[in-house]
Every structure is written in structure tokens, then in C-alpha cells.
C-alpha positions in Angstrom: 0.0 0.0 0.0 1.4 3.4 -1.0 1.0 6.5 1.2 -1.8 8.4 -0.5 -1.0 11.9 -1.2 -0.9 14.1 -4.3 2.1 15.0 -6.4 1.9 18.6 -5.1 1.9 17.5 -1.5 4.8 15.1 -2.2 6.8 18.0 -3.7 6.0 20.3 -0.7 7.0 17.4 1.6 10.2 16.9 -0.2 11.1 20.6 -0.3 10.5 21.1 3.4 12.5 17.9 4.3 15.4 19.1 2.1 15.4 22.5 3.9 15.3 21.0 7.4 17.9 18.3 6.5 20.1 21.2 5.4 20.1 22.4 9.0 22.0 19.2 9.8 25.1 20.7 8.1 25.7 22.7 11.3 27.7 20.3 13.6 25.9 21.5 16.7 22.4 21.0 15.2 23.4 17.6 13.7 24.7 16.5 17.1 21.6 17.6 18.9 19.4 16.0 16.3 21.3 12.7 16.5 21.1 12.7 20.3 17.3 13.3 20.3 16.8 10.7 17.6 18.9 8.2 19.6 17.1 8.8 22.9 13.7 8.6 21.2 14.3 5.2 19.6 11.4 3.0 20.5 10.1 5.7 22.8 12.9 5.0 25.3 13.3 8.5 26.7 9.5 8.9 27.2 9.1 5.4 28.7 12.0 6.1 31.1 10.5 9.5 32.0 7.2 7.8 32.8 8.9 5.2 35.0 10.9 7.8 36.8 7.6 9.7 37.4 6.1 6.5 38.8 9.1 5.8 41.0 9.3 9.4 42.4 5.5 10.1 42.8 4.1 7.2 44.9 0.8 8.9 45.4 0.1 9.0 41.6 2.2 5.9 40.7 -0.7 4.2 39.0 -1.5 7.3 36.9 2.2 7.5 35.8 2.2 3.9 34.8 -1.1 4.3 32.9 0.4 7.4 31.1 3.5 5.4 30.3 1.3 2.6 28.9 -0.4 5.1 26.6 3.0 6.2 25.3 4.0 2.6 24.7 0.6 2.1 23.0 1.0 5.1 20.7 4.4 3.7 19.7 3.0 0.2 19.1 0.1 1.6 17.1 2.5 3.6 14.9 4.5 0.5 14.2 1.4 -1.4 13.1 0.4 1.5 10.8 4.0 1.6 9.4 3.8 -2.1 8.5 0.5 -1.5 6.7 1.5 1.7 4.8 5.1 0.7 4.0 6.2 4.1 2.9 9.9 4.0 2.2 12.2 6.4 4.0 13.3 9.5 2.1 16.4 9.5 0.0 17.9 12.9 -0.6 20.7 13.1 -3.2 23.9 14.4 -1.6 22.4 14.3 1.9 22.7 10.9 3.5 20.7 10.3 6.7 22.6 11.3 9.9 21.4 8.3 11.8 20.7 4.6 11.2 17.1 3.5 11.5 15.6 0.4 13.0 13.3 -0.2 10.0 12.8 0.7 6.3 9.4 2.4 6.6 8.8 6.0 7.5 5.0 6.6 7.8 4.1 7.5 10.5 7.0 8.6 12.6 7.1 6.5 15.7 9.3 9.1 17.4 6.7 11.7 16.8 3.9 9.4 18.0 5.6 8.6 21.3 6.7 12.2 21.8 3.2 13.7 21.3 1.7 11.0 23.5 4.1 11.8 26.2 3.5 15.5 26.0 -0.3 14.9 26.5 -0.2 11.9 28.8 2.4 13.3 31.2 1.1 16.9 30.9 -1.5 16.5 33.7 1.0 14.7 36.0 4.2 16.8 35.7 4.4 20.2 37.3 5.7 22.6 34.7 4.9 20.1 31.9 3.6 22.8 29.5 7.0 24.5 29.8 9.2 21.4 29.5 7.5 18.4 27.7 5.9 20.0 24.6 9.1 21.8 23.5 11.1 18.6 24.0 8.5 16.6 22.1 8.6 19.2 19.3 12.4 19.1 19.2 12.2 15.3 19.0 9.8 15.6 16.0 12.0 18.1 14.3 15.1 16.0 14.8 13.7 13.3 12.6 13.6 15.8 9.7 17.0 17.2 10.4 18.6 13.7 10.4 16.7 13.0 7.1 14.8 9.9 8.0 11.2 11.1 7.7 9.1 13.3 5.6 7.2 16.2 7.3 3.9 14.3 6.8 5.4 11.3 8.5 6.1 13.4 11.6 2.8 15.3 11.5 0.8 12.1 11.2 2.8 10.4 13.9 2.3 13.3 16.2 -1.5 13.3 15.4 -1.7 9.6 16.1 0.2 9.8 19.4 -1.8 12.8 20.5 -5.0 11.0 19.7 -4.0 7.9 21.6 -3.1 10.0 24.7 -6.3 12.1 24.5 -8.4 8.9 24.2 -6.7 7.5 27.3 -6.7 10.6 29.4 -9.7 9.7 31.6 -8.2 6.2 32.2 -4.8 7.8 33.0 -6.2 10.2 35.6 -8.6 7.7 37.2 -8.4 8.2 40.9 -6.1 11.2 40.7 -7.3 14.1 42.9 -6.9 17.7 42.0 -5.4 19.4 45.1 
């Protein structure tokens, strides 16, 4: 199954990817993007953050574990969609990817799915989350473009998928949590 989008959308996707991949010529930007991509592999940084939250917040441990389960669920869902759609990763002439990937398929971005899910799922549990988690999640999403392994639509759809999973599970996550 091919990813359905028009030729004009594909050209726009490719132009934006080329521009953002160009940012990776700066060594500092490339290093930061590689680091974010590495820590986001299989949702690792977000799963670790959720487990740290559960370990350090015993009163809301269950909520942290449920939020972490939502992040894992968003990642797993993105992997299933990826296997169905089978969109190949981008190839940019003269701009090899800055990181290796675990798989050949790019749609949707699993990094974006887990990042968006974490931003929403952890948002109600972490003091200061609106100042910390969404910008880190956005940087994680952008890193996938800078390293050249996803099209912008991969990242946008991955973030939408992850955000949707987290929003659908919000009531379950917060079950039993009191607003003090």
C-alpha cells in the first residue's frame, strides 16, 4: 500500500524535508538531532521518564504507569500502521541520513507518536509540563527531519496519532487522581 498523497503534496513534503535536512550541516544542530533521535528510539526517553515519574511520585504511581502505557501504546500503534502503509524512508541526493534506523518504513514517525503521546499523557501529571515536555517533544519531532529519515507528513501524522491515543486514554490515566 502506498502512502496516498498528491504530487503537489509530495513536492512540498520533499522541499520542506530538504530545507530541514540542510540544518544538519551545522555540527551542533546535527549532534543535537542525533542525540534526540537516539534517545527517542522505541520511545525510550519517554518510557524512562514515565517510569521515573512512577518511582518518584508514589501517590500517583498508577497514573504515571497508565500514562507510560499510553506512550507505549502510541508507539506500538505507529509500528502497526507503518507495516501496513510501508512508505519508504526518504532518499535525498547528496544528503545521507545522519542516523541509522531500526526499519525501512517511515510513515508514520514512531518518534513523533511517542513524543506527542508523552506531551499529553504526562502533561497532567508533571508540574511545569507545559514549559518542558511539549518543547522537548517538538524538538524530538524536528530531529527526525534534520537527520533526514522522515518526511514532514510522517512526523505530522505520527504526532497526530500519538496525541490522539493519549487524548483517548486521558480519563483512564487520571482515574483516581485528585486535583489538590
